[in-house]
MIPA-904893 format. One record per residue (C-alpha): residue in one letter; y, z, x. Coordinates in steps of 0.1 Angstrom, whole numbers, padded with zeros to 4 digits, always signed. Example, Ala and Ser with C-alpha at 12.3 -4.5 7.8 and 13.67 -1.06 7.14 Angstrom:
# residues 2
a-0045+0078+0123
s-0011+0071+0137
//
This chain:
# residues 337
m+0000+0000+0000
d+0035-0007+0012
i+0067+0013+0005
r+0104+0006+0005
n+0122+0005+0039
t+0090+0010+0058
l+0096-0019+0081
l+0134-0014+0084
a+0133+0017+0107
f+0105+0012+0131
s+0108+0034+0162
p+0091+0029+0195
i+0074+0062+0188
p+0059+0057+0154
i+0059+0084+0127
a+0022+0087+0128
l+0022+0098+0164
a+0043+0128+0155
l+0020+0135+0126
a-0010+0134+0149
a+0007+0157+0175
t-0023+0180+0174
c-0044+0153+0191
l-0048+0156+0229
a-0024+0133+0247
g-0051+0117+0267
e-0072+0110+0236
a-0042+0095+0217
a-0033+0072+0245
s-0068+0061+0253
t-0084+0028+0243
p-0115+0032+0221
p-0148+0018+0234
p-0157-0018+0226
v-0184-0029+0203
a-0217-0021+0221
p-0233-0050+0240
g-0259-0067+0218
a-0244-0053+0186
a-0225-0084+0176
r-0199-0078+0149
l-0206-0097+0117
v-0177-0117+0103
p-0176-0110+0066
s-0179-0138+0041
l-0174-0135+0004
p-0202-0143-0020
v-0195-0176-0037
a-0206-0163-0071
g-0221-0132-0086
r-0210-0096-0085
m-0199-0075-0055
r-0204-0038-0052
l-0169-0024-0048
l-0153+0009-0039
i-0115+0013-0037
d-0098+0038-0014
t-0062+0042-0026
d-0029+0061-0023
a-0022+0053-0059
a+0007+0078-0064
n+0027+0062-0036
e+0034+0028-0051
i+0029+0007-0082
d+0010-0022-0067
d-0022-0002-0063
l-0023+0003-0101
y-0020-0035-0108
a-0048-0041-0082
i-0071-0015-0098
a-0064-0030-0133
l-0075-0064-0121
v-0107-0048-0108
l-0113-0031-0141
r-0109-0063-0161
s-0132-0083-0138
p-0167-0069-0145
d-0181-0104-0139
r-0171-0101-0102
f-0173-0064-0095
q-0199-0037-0098
l-0174-0009-0094
e-0188+0022-0077
g-0157+0043-0079
f-0125+0054-0062
v-0114+0076-0033
a-0079+0091-0035
t-0061+0092-0001
h-0029+0107+0014
f+0004+0090+0021
l+0036+0095+0040
e+0065+0112+0023
g+0095+0106+0045
n+0083+0114+0080
t+0054+0137+0071
v+0020+0137+0055
d+0011+0166+0032
s-0025+0156+0028
p-0036+0180+0001
k-0005+0174-0020
t-0005+0136-0017
i-0042+0133-0022
e-0040+0153-0053
l-0011+0131-0066
s-0031+0100-0060
y-0061+0115-0077
a-0041+0123-0108
v-0026+0088-0110
i-0060+0072-0107
k-0073+0093-0135
e-0043+0086-0156
l-0047+0048-0152
l-0085+0050-0159
a-0078+0071-0191
s-0058+0041-0204
e-0088+0018-0203
a-0118+0020-0226
g-0146+0036-0206
g-0124+0042-0176
s-0126+0080-0176
a-0163+0078-0168
i-0157+0061-0135
r-0162+0084-0105
v-0132+0095-0084
e-0134+0116-0053
r-0107+0132-0031
g-0103+0119+0005
g-0094+0139+0036
a-0066+0144+0061
l-0057+0123+0091
l-0081+0119+0120
r-0076+0144+0147
s-0088+0120+0174
l-0105+0086+0178
s-0139+0103+0176
d-0132+0132+0153
a-0138+0124+0117
s-0119+0140+0088
d-0148+0151+0066
s-0142+0150+0029
a-0159+0143-0005
g-0143+0109-0004
a-0158+0100+0031
r-0192+0113+0019
f-0189+0092-0012
i-0184+0061+0008
i-0215+0069+0029
e-0236+0076-0002
r-0227+0043-0018
a-0232+0024+0014
h-0267+0037+0017
a-0273+0027-0019
g-0271-0009-0008
t-0285-0030+0020
p-0271-0053+0047
e-0278-0082+0024
e-0262-0065-0006
p-0233-0045+0011
l-0207-0022-0004
w-0172-0037-0002
v-0146-0010+0006
v-0110-0020-0001
a-0086+0004+0016
l-0052+0001+0000
g-0038+0031+0018
a-0043+0048+0052
a-0077+0041+0067
s-0086+0078+0072
n-0115+0079+0048
v-0133+0047+0057
a-0128+0054+0094
s-0142+0089+0089
a-0172+0076+0070
l-0180+0053+0099
l-0176+0081+0124
l-0198+0105+0104
d-0225+0079+0099
p-0222+0049+0122
g-0254+0036+0106
i-0235+0023+0075
a-0216-0003+0096
d-0239-0031+0086
r-0240-0019+0049
i-0203-0022+0042
r-0175-0047+0044
v-0140-0033+0048
v-0108-0049+0035
f-0079-0031+0050
h-0044-0037+0035
a-0023-0038+0067
r+0005-0062+0057
s+0027-0069+0087
e+0025-0106+0091
q+0059-0109+0106
s+0049-0089+0137
w+0014-0104+0143
p-0001-0107+0169
e+0021-0084+0189
r+0020-0052+0168
s+0017-0037+0134
e+0047-0022+0116
q+0029-0014+0084
f+0030+0017+0062
n-0008+0022+0059
v-0013+0019+0096
k+0016+0044+0103
g-0001+0067+0078
d-0030+0073+0103
v-0027+0052+0135
l-0059+0068+0149
a-0079+0057+0118
a-0066+0021+0121
r-0075+0021+0158
s-0109+0035+0151
l-0116+0009+0124
l-0107-0019+0147
a-0129-0006+0174
s-0159+0000+0152
k-0187-0025+0145
v-0178-0028+0108
p-0173-0063+0094
l-0135-0063+0088
v-0109-0082+0068
w-0074-0075+0080
f-0053-0082+0049
d-0020-0091+0065
t+0001-0104+0036
g+0013-0098+0000
a+0051-0098+0001
q+0051-0130-0019
l+0037-0112-0050
t+0069-0103-0068
a+0073-0102-0106
p+0104-0101-0128
m+0105-0073-0154
a+0106-0099-0182
e+0072-0112-0169
t+0054-0079-0168
e+0071-0068-0201
r+0046-0091-0219
l+0019-0066-0211
l+0034-0041-0236
a+0022-0060-0266
l-0014-0058-0254
g-0015-0020-0256
g-0040+0001-0236
m-0041-0003-0199
p-0018-0034-0197
a+0009-0016-0216
f+0004+0014-0193
l+0011-0008-0163
h+0045-0019-0175
k+0055+0015-0188
y+0046+0029-0153
r+0069+0003-0138
m+0097+0019-0158
r+0093+0053-0140
q+0113+0043-0109
d+0143+0021-0103
y+0125+0007-0072
f+0095-0004-0093
r+0119-0022-0117
s+0135-0043-0089
e+0132-0081-0095
k+0122-0084-0058
k+0095-0057-0060
g+0063-0068-0043
f+0029-0061-0058
f+0013-0063-0024
d-0022-0049-0030
l-0028-0072-0059
g-0035-0100-0034
d-0065-0081-0019
i-0083-0081-0052
a-0073-0116-0062
w-0087-0128-0028
l-0120-0111-0035
i-0123-0128-0069
d-0110-0162-0058
p-0103-0168-0020
a-0084-0199-0029
t-0055-0177-0040
c-0048-0168-0004
v-0050-0184+0031
q-0072-0169+0058
e-0083-0175+0094
e-0109-0161+0117
v-0095-0142+0147
d-0106-0120+0176
v-0104-0083+0167
p-0076-0067+0188
h-0075-0032+0201
m-0044-0011+0191
d-0026+0015+0210
q-0009+0046+0196
q+0024+0028+0194
m+0007+0003+0171
r+0008-0025+0196
f-0021-0049+0196
v-0040-0054+0229
q-0064-0084+0230
n-0093-0079+0253
h-0116-0102+0234
d-0144-0076+0233
l-0144-0064+0197
g-0159-0094+0180
r-0142-0114+0152
m-0127-0106+0119
i-0111-0124+0089
r-0073-0122+0088
v-0057-0131+0054
y-0021-0141+0062
s-0006-0156+0031
c-0009-0153-0007
r-0001-0180-0033
r+0021-0162-0058
e+0015-0184-0089
p-0024-0185-0088
v-0025-0147-0081
w-0004-0138-0111
k-0021-0164-0133
l-0054-0147-0125
f-0040-0113-0132
y-0024-0121-0165
s-0054-0140-0177
r-0076-0110-0170
m-0052-0088-0189
g-0054-0111-0219
i-0023-0133-0215
t-0029-0170-0214
a-0007-0201-0219
g-0013-0199-0257
n-0010-0162-0259
q+0021-0147-0242
g+0012-0111-0249
k+0015-0112-0286
q-0012-0097-0309
//
C-alpha cells in the first residue's frame, strides 16, 4: 500500500532504519546470503485458467486501495480460492506502533468483510512486528497462518501470498519455515518504478526494510509489483457503486471518510496487483535478475539471487473495467438497480 507524500521526503537514512534501531549495526548493514547453489529460484508464472489459492497480507487501515483490491478478490471466486487474510502494521509518521496499527488493519478488514454476504466467515489473523534482524523472524499468528496454508498445498498447487503492506509476515513465515519456499508464490507491492533499478523509495519497503531485504534474498518465487500510480478514479466514477448496495456501496462510503481519499488524483495502487492475477494483460511485466538491497534501500545487483517477475506498468482502463464489471457495473448498467 502507498500513502501520501511517501516519496516526497526520502532521506539518505530511511525511516525504517531508525525504526529498526534495535538491530545490531553489523547485521543491519550486512548483505544477506545468496540463494544456495543448486537451489535455483523458480520464476513464478500465472495459471492461464482455473482457480488460484490466495492469501492476502494487508495494512488495510492505512489506505483505501487495499479495500478495493480485496473487494475485487471477493467478487472473483472463479479465479481465487481465498484462504484468508493477515493484518499487518504500517508507518504512522516516522514510527510504527505495531500492536496498534495491526489492530486497526484487522478491524477494517473485518468491517469490509461484514459488508459482503458470507464475508464474515473468512479467516483473518493478526500479523507481527518488524523483523529484528535479517535472520530473526517476528513470530505471530499471521506468519503461522501463512505457513499452515502453504503446507496445505504442493509445489504444483502453490499458495499465492499477496503482500499489500510491509513484508514482515511473509518474510517471517519463510524464516520460521524455509521449507515453504517452493509451496508459495509471493507478490509484493513495492511500487517505486521511478527509482528502479537504483533504489526503492516505497512505503511498504520503508515499513520494514529488513523484511524486504530478507524476501529478496530468500528462495521464494517472487513478483515485484512496481507500479500502480496510473489507477486513479474520479469521485463521480466510484459514486456509481452506491446504488449497488452492500460491499460496493461500502467502498464508496469509505472513500468519503478522508479528504485524501476523495482526491480526483487518488491512486488505487493495490488494485493493480489483483487485476494482474486475474488478467495479466491489464499490466506490463518483465523478467529480471533479483537484486540485493542494503539498509538504505539501494539495490545491489550481484546476479546471484536468481530471477523474478517485475510488473512495471498498469493499464488504467482495463483494470477499472475489470473491477466495475465484477462489482456489477457494465456498459448497460451504470450502477442502477
